[in-house]
C-alpha positions, 0 to 999 in steps of 0.5 A: 277671570278675576281672582276673587281671593289673592294670596301673598307672602310678607316678611318671608313667613306671613301668608296673607289671604285677601277676599277680593270681591267687594262689589258682592260684599265678599260673599262666598260664591263657588268660585271664591270657595274654589280659590280659598280652598286651593290657597288653604291647601297650598299653605298646608304644604308650605313649611315656610309659612309660620302665620297667616292673616285673612282679611278682605278688600274694602271697608264695608265687608269682610264677608257677608256669608253665602252668595244668596243671588247664586243660591236663588238659582239652585235646587234643594240638593244643590243648596245642600252641597254648596253649604257643605262645601262652605263648611269644608272650606271653613274647616280647611282654614281651621286645619291650617297647622300655623296660627291664623289671624282674621282681620275683620275689615267689615261686616262678618255675617253668616258664613263670613263669621263662621270663617272668622270663628275657624281662625285662631285670633280675630281682630275687628275694626271698630265699625264692624258688625258681626252676626250669625243671621241665618235664622232670619232666613229660616235656616240655621248656621251650616258651616260650623256656627252652632258648634264653634261659637258656643265653644268660643263665647259660651252657650247662653251668648251663642244661643242669644246671637243665633236665636235672635239673628241680631248682629252686634258691634265690634265693642260688644264682640270684644266684651263677650270674647267673640273678638280679641281686639277692636281697633280703628280701621287704620290700625287693623292691618298694622295690629294683625301684622304686629301679632303675626310678627310676634308669632313668627319670632317663636319656634315653628314646630312649637307653634304647630304643636301648641295649636294642635294641643289646644284645638284637640284638647278642647274636644276631649275631657281634661285628662285626655287633653293633658295627654294630648299636651304631653304628646305634643310637647314630646314632638319639640324635645328632639328638635334643633330649634329647642337647642337653639332656644336654650343657646340663644337664651344663654347668649342673650340674643334673639333665637334664629329658628329654622323649623327643624 
């Protein structure tokens, strides 16, 4: 059986997840979800990984969302279970403790965009179209789109995209803050790797605590978020890496962090 998701480690610390079902626009079949889930869980248990890049094979599609051909043969109950599974898989990506970069090589519709929304940073190739198109199929985003999109780009813009089901191009996505950069397709992976390499130079424990503080802080009032930040900061104080950072600064050299 062909793997629908591949995984490799680059530069010792960067995990690269590639959706590998280009003949079906990398749509989320049950098998693809199973494989993506398994990889996400393995990364969560791998302390050597400091950053992750998610991309896909080809230039046409990052992920076109749910596998609608597979869904046509499902009962209503099976559809509900599958949508819930997509949402759980997307949440597994969001829960990865290290920074995750989505390198959007092609269209990201429906569940594909919801997957990208669960990542920390999104880079799109210039030719990419993005959208939560579910209302055109008489359903709504069911894998976090109605919740993560407004938090990212604001209520009005999120409602516009969801209500109209209209895809937007990479330039507009950049302008409204849906992606952090839009680049030529040949520069997509180099740009993602450049960001990942900048990330992995920094303290691994600090990166995890920063992600935790940001993500959890967004869900609560400011005063509670500030307490979360303080508690996360405390987790870095007793580390060897913090002392190494101070020593490297004094010695004017690049620190060698070990995640301890």
